[in-house]
N, C-alpha and C positions, 0 to 999 in steps of 0.2 A: 239389121246392120249393127255390129258391135260398136258401142260408144267408145270414143277415143279420148285418152287423157295423157298428160306428159308432165315432166318437170323441165324447166328452162333455167340454165345457169351457165357460168363460164369461170373456171372449168366445171365440168359436169360428170366426167367419167366415173368419179368416186361415189356418186349418189346411190343411196340405198332405197330411194323412193319407189322405183319400179318394183322391187321385191316386196316392199311393205304394202303397196296398194294392190298388187296381185294377190298377196296373202289375204288382205281384207276382202277382196272379191270372192275368194274361195270360202272364207268364213261366213260370209253373208249370202252367198248364192247369187251375187250380182255378176252380170256378164259385161266385161270391159277389157280394153287393152290399155297399157300404160308404158310410155317410152321415155327416152332421154332426148333432149334437144339442146345442142351446144350453140350458144349465140353470144358473140362479142357485144359489148355495149352499143357499138355502131349499127349492129344488125338486129338488135332486140325487138324493136317495134315491128320491123318487117317479118320477123319470125312469128310473132304473135298473130299478125294479120293473116299470114299464110296459113297457120294452123286453124284459125277461126274460119277462113274461107273454104277450107277443105272439109269442114264439118266437125272439127274437134269440139269437145264438150267442156273441157276444163283443163287448167294448168296450175301446177305448183311453181312458185317463183323462188329461186334461191340467189345467193350472191353472184354478181353484184347488182341485181336488177330490181330490188324491192321498191326503191323509190321511183324508178322509171315506170314500174307497173302501176303504182299509185296514180301517176299522171296520165297513164293510158286508159284506165278504167273510166267508164262514163256513169257508173253507179258504184257506191261505196257502202260497205257495212260499217257499223258503229266502231268496231275496233280498228279498222283501217283508217277511218276518219280521225281517230285519236292519234294513231301512230304516224300518219302520213307515209305509210309504207304498206305494201301488199305482198302476201305470199301465196294467195289463192285467187285464181281467176275462174269465174263461171261464165261460160259463153252461151247465151241464149240465141244469138245471131251474130254475124260479123260486125253489126253495128250496135250490139247490146252486150257489153262485157262488164260484169260486176266484179269488184275487188273486195276481198276480205283479208283479215290478218288473224291467223290462228296461232301465231308464235307465242303470244302471251298466255293464252289458254293452255297450250302445250307445256310451257315452262311451269306454270302454277300447279297443274295436275302432277307433273313429275316431282316437283319439290315437295308439295304438301301431301299427296296421296302415295306416290311410289316410294319416296324417301322419308315420309313422315315428319317433315320439317315444319315447324310453326314459324310463320313470318311476323307474327304480332310483336310490335315494338322492337323488331330487329333493325340493326343498321346494315344497309346494303350498299356495296360499292360495285359499280359496273365499269369494266375496263373496255374502252372502245366507244365511239360515238357515231357509228354508221347505221346502216339499215337494220342490222340485227339488234342493236340497242333500241332503236325506235319502237320495235314491236313489243318489247318486254317492259318498257318504262311505265306506260299507263296502267296495266294490271298490277304491277308491283306497288304503284302509288295508291291503288285502291284496296290494298291488302292489309291496312292498319300497321304498316311498317313504321319504325321509329324515325329513321332518317335515311336519305338516299343521296349518293354522290356519284359523279360521273368523271372519269379520267380518260384523257386522250393524248396522243402524241402532240396534236395541235390544240392548244387550249381554247382557241377561238371557236373551233368546231364543237367542242364540248359545251362551251358557253352558249352558243346559238341553240343547240339541242336542249339544254337545260331551260333556257328562256321560253322555248316553245311549249314545254310541259309544266313549268312552274305555275301553279295556281294556288291551292291551299298549302301544298308541300313545297318547301324551298329545296332546290337541288344544288348541292355544293359541287364545284368543279375544280379539277386539278390537272396539271400537266403531268405526264408520266414521270418526268424527271423530279417532280416535287413529292412523289409518294413517300419518300423517306421521312417526310415531316408530319405525317398524319398518324393517328392512333389506329389500332387494329379494328377491322369491321367484323360483324357477326357473319355476314355472307358476302363473298366476293365472286362476281360472275364475269367470266371472260367472254366478251363479245368482239374481240379482235379476230383477225384472220390468221393469226400465228399458227393455230392448229391445222388449218387447211394447207397453208403454204409450207409447213414444216420448219418454220423459223425457230431459232432458239429463243426461249422466253426469258428475258432479263429485266426484272423489275425489283424494286426495293421490297424486302419482306416485311417492312414496318407496318404495312396495311393488313397483315394477317397475324394470327397466333395459333396455338395448337387446337383451340376450340372453334376456329373459323370454319364455316362450311364453304368449300371452294367448288364452284360449278363452272364447267366449260361448255359453252354452247356448241362447240365442235365435238366430234366423237371419233373413236378409233378402236381397233381391236387390241391395240397396245396403248401405253400411256401417251396422252397428248403432251406437247411441250408445257402447257399450263399445269396439267396434273403432275408432271414430273417436278416442276418448280415448287408446287405446293407441298408435295411429298418430301422433297429435299429440305424444306423449311419446317418440317414437323407437323404439318396439318394431317389430322386423322380422318376427317370427313371430306371425301373428294368424290365428285361424280362428273361424268361427261354428259353430252347432250343426246345420247342415244334414246333415252326415255322421252325427252322433249320432242325429238324427231318423230317418234312413233305416235305420241299423243296429239301433236299438231296435225299429223297426217290423218289420224282418225277423225279429227274435227273437220278437216277438208273433205274427207270422204262423206261425212254426215251432210255437209252443205250440198255436195254434188248428188248424193244418192238417197238422202232422207233417212239413213240408218247409220248409227254409230257402232262400228265394230268393236268387239272386245279386244283389248290390247295385251292381255296377260301373257299369251303365248309368245308373242314377238318380244316382249320385254325381257324374257328369259334367254333370248338368243344373243349371240355376240356379233357385232358388226364385222364385216369382212375387210374393212380397211383400217 
């Protein structure tokens, strides 16, 4: 019987995960199926239990369910424990579900290997304080960066997230409306949902300059709203999350199948959305 996997989110129709994991299966000779599961927050837990009860082997978790998946898992990998968010579930049985977080690994591989960016002593600003930000903060803090800041529409949410991760590194927090008061950062990462929902990206450009590396966790076949904003303000180094999506998926595949697929072929492709 073919092992079954899927990605769960809401909305989910845009997801490229089925194409990516099916490509990985072909590259590695692994036999599996991979589908989309649309689940509103109110039906998320039920959808996971139904998939597990039907013999499903693993799930990727995307917005807005990463924190709910953390609470649902009864075993957690180290990165998930740090992030308090899960993007990969491995199902040994309906009663034994492990949660991992491969977002941070995917981001670091894309930034440092695929884009050749050194993070050492760099200043990093993250826009957004939801589940996407949770997965990337711990590995960034362990990468010898110089300083890190978190901005959000609601500053209390940013402050709570910063306090959850502030140990040796102090995380500065800002409300979006106060970004005009800060100096430019070396790296600015968009972890808001603006790219997915197609909202216009309207932020002060004081937090960037022409040498800032701007990275959008969202991806698109055309410019994301964040990328368009960065380009309009003179930024030369801009990337979206296509590479991160592929690299974190490869790490999920390794957890499930015990083999890490080569990502180079997929990295050269263009997303269809």
